[in-house]
Residue frames relative to the residue before (quaternion, step in Angstrom):
aa qw qx qy qz dx dy dz
M 1.0000 0.0000 0.0000 0.0000 0.00 0.00 0.00
P 0.2934 -0.7899 0.5100 0.1729 3.61 -0.52 1.10
G 0.8565 0.0788 -0.0686 0.5054 3.53 -0.90 0.97
P 0.6498 -0.4967 0.3663 0.4437 3.59 -1.21 0.10
A 0.3866 -0.7442 0.5064 0.2007 3.59 -0.90 0.97
F 0.7949 0.1897 -0.0645 0.5727 3.54 1.06 -0.79
E 0.3059 -0.6840 0.6303 0.2032 3.52 -1.23 0.63
V 0.1710 -0.7711 0.6084 0.0778 3.55 -0.91 0.97
V 0.0872 -0.7684 0.6335 0.0266 3.55 -0.77 1.09
R 0.1566 -0.8010 0.5733 0.0719 3.59 -0.71 1.05
G 0.0465 0.8040 -0.5888 0.0687 3.50 -0.83 1.07
P 0.5636 -0.6508 0.4036 0.3098 3.58 -1.12 0.56
A 0.5762 0.6098 -0.3789 0.3906 3.59 1.11 -0.38
P 0.4684 -0.6718 0.4859 0.3055 3.69 -1.03 0.64
L 0.5011 0.6066 -0.4388 0.4340 3.55 0.76 1.12
V 0.0772 -0.7859 0.6132 0.0227 3.58 -0.94 0.93
L 0.1403 -0.7676 0.6213 0.0710 3.55 -0.81 1.04
I 0.1180 -0.7815 0.6118 0.0330 3.56 -1.03 0.88
A 0.0237 -0.8104 0.5849 -0.0231 3.56 -0.85 1.02
P 0.0552 -0.8394 0.5406 0.0101 3.59 0.13 1.23
H 0.6397 0.5791 -0.3171 0.3935 3.64 1.23 -0.36
G 0.4609 0.6349 -0.4845 0.3870 3.62 1.15 0.27
G 0.5382 0.6783 -0.4068 0.2911 3.57 -1.03 -0.63
R 0.4846 -0.6455 0.5179 0.2834 3.52 -1.33 -0.28
R 0.4680 -0.6415 0.5261 0.3044 3.54 -1.14 0.68
D 0.4127 -0.6767 0.5588 0.2440 3.52 -1.22 0.67
S 0.2110 -0.8356 0.4952 0.1095 3.57 -0.09 1.27
V 0.5544 0.5682 -0.3985 0.4593 3.60 1.26 -0.16
R 0.7372 0.3897 -0.2198 0.5063 3.59 0.86 -0.99
R 0.7689 0.2179 -0.1148 0.5900 3.61 1.19 -0.56
P 0.0996 -0.8645 0.4897 0.0530 3.62 0.58 1.16
W 0.5904 0.5800 -0.3860 0.4075 3.63 1.09 -0.43
T 0.6540 0.4903 -0.3215 0.4781 3.62 1.27 -0.15
A 0.4833 0.7165 -0.4148 0.2846 3.62 1.22 -0.07
G 0.5858 0.6218 -0.3801 0.3545 3.64 1.10 -0.27
G 0.7830 -0.3286 0.1663 0.5013 3.56 0.85 0.97
L 0.6375 0.5192 -0.3304 0.4634 3.57 1.25 -0.20
K 0.1231 0.8438 -0.5081 0.1214 3.53 0.42 1.25
T 0.6628 0.4740 -0.3124 0.4883 3.59 1.19 -0.35
N 0.4823 -0.6784 0.4673 0.2980 3.58 -0.91 0.90
D 0.7781 -0.1035 0.1127 0.6092 3.60 0.54 -1.12
L 0.4153 -0.7507 0.4528 0.2429 3.54 -0.31 1.25
H 0.8692 0.1380 -0.1265 0.4577 3.57 -1.00 0.91
T 0.4336 0.7249 -0.4576 0.2777 3.62 1.18 -0.15
A 0.6751 0.4967 -0.2904 0.4618 3.58 0.87 -1.01
A 0.6972 0.4694 -0.2814 0.4629 3.61 0.76 -1.01
L 0.6599 0.5198 -0.3139 0.4425 3.58 0.90 -0.89
T 0.6592 0.5059 -0.3108 0.4614 3.60 1.00 -0.79
A 0.6336 0.5183 -0.3202 0.4769 3.56 1.00 -0.85
E 0.6773 0.4671 -0.3020 0.4815 3.64 0.87 -0.84
L 0.6370 0.5206 -0.3325 0.4611 3.61 0.96 -0.71
A 0.6263 0.5461 -0.3266 0.4504 3.56 1.04 -0.75
V 0.6640 0.4907 -0.2941 0.4815 3.54 0.97 -0.91
A 0.6857 0.5062 -0.2881 0.4366 3.57 0.90 -0.93
T 0.7544 0.3552 -0.1980 0.5154 3.62 1.12 -0.63
A 0.4285 -0.6983 0.4495 0.3559 3.64 1.33 0.02
A 0.4218 0.7000 -0.4813 0.3169 3.64 1.09 0.51
S 0.4522 -0.6031 0.5627 0.3393 3.50 -1.38 0.07
A 0.0550 -0.8065 0.5880 0.0277 3.59 -1.16 0.50
L 0.1775 -0.7096 0.6713 0.1199 3.49 -1.32 0.58
V 0.0162 -0.8411 0.5350 -0.0782 3.58 -0.32 1.31
N 0.3385 -0.7200 0.5756 0.1889 3.55 -0.79 1.04
T 0.0706 -0.8280 0.5562 0.0059 3.56 -0.48 1.19
D 0.8202 0.2914 -0.1189 0.4778 3.65 1.08 -0.51
L 0.7151 0.4917 -0.2635 0.4212 3.58 0.93 -0.85
D 0.5684 -0.5618 0.4751 0.3681 3.56 -1.24 0.50
R 0.4841 -0.6993 0.4343 0.2967 3.58 -0.69 1.02
N 0.5814 0.5866 -0.3773 0.4190 3.59 1.13 -0.48
D 0.6759 0.4730 -0.2809 0.4904 3.60 1.22 -0.35
V 0.7950 0.3060 -0.1681 0.4961 3.60 1.07 -0.47
D 0.5575 0.5899 -0.4032 0.4227 3.65 1.16 -0.31
L 0.3745 -0.7670 0.4736 0.2173 3.60 -0.46 1.18
N 0.5951 0.5389 -0.3798 0.4596 3.59 1.16 -0.21
R 0.7334 0.3995 -0.2292 0.5000 3.60 1.22 -0.27
V 0.5969 0.5701 -0.3692 0.4270 3.62 1.18 -0.41
T 0.3005 -0.7760 0.5255 0.1772 3.56 -0.80 0.99
């Protein structure tokens, strides 16, 4: 796995934000996404990290991996 897959934001508030929809699509395994659509959900990762800082929450943010590989609603 190249580089860190998730960004961890630690905050003192009793709130945890999770953003599995950031990251990049794997255009080798999913070639139909190769036409310039390499981001899963635009700005989801950055917005969640900013929201965590603004609310003093903790967050686990997918910054690199294809969401189809890490989103527990999609993993079989």
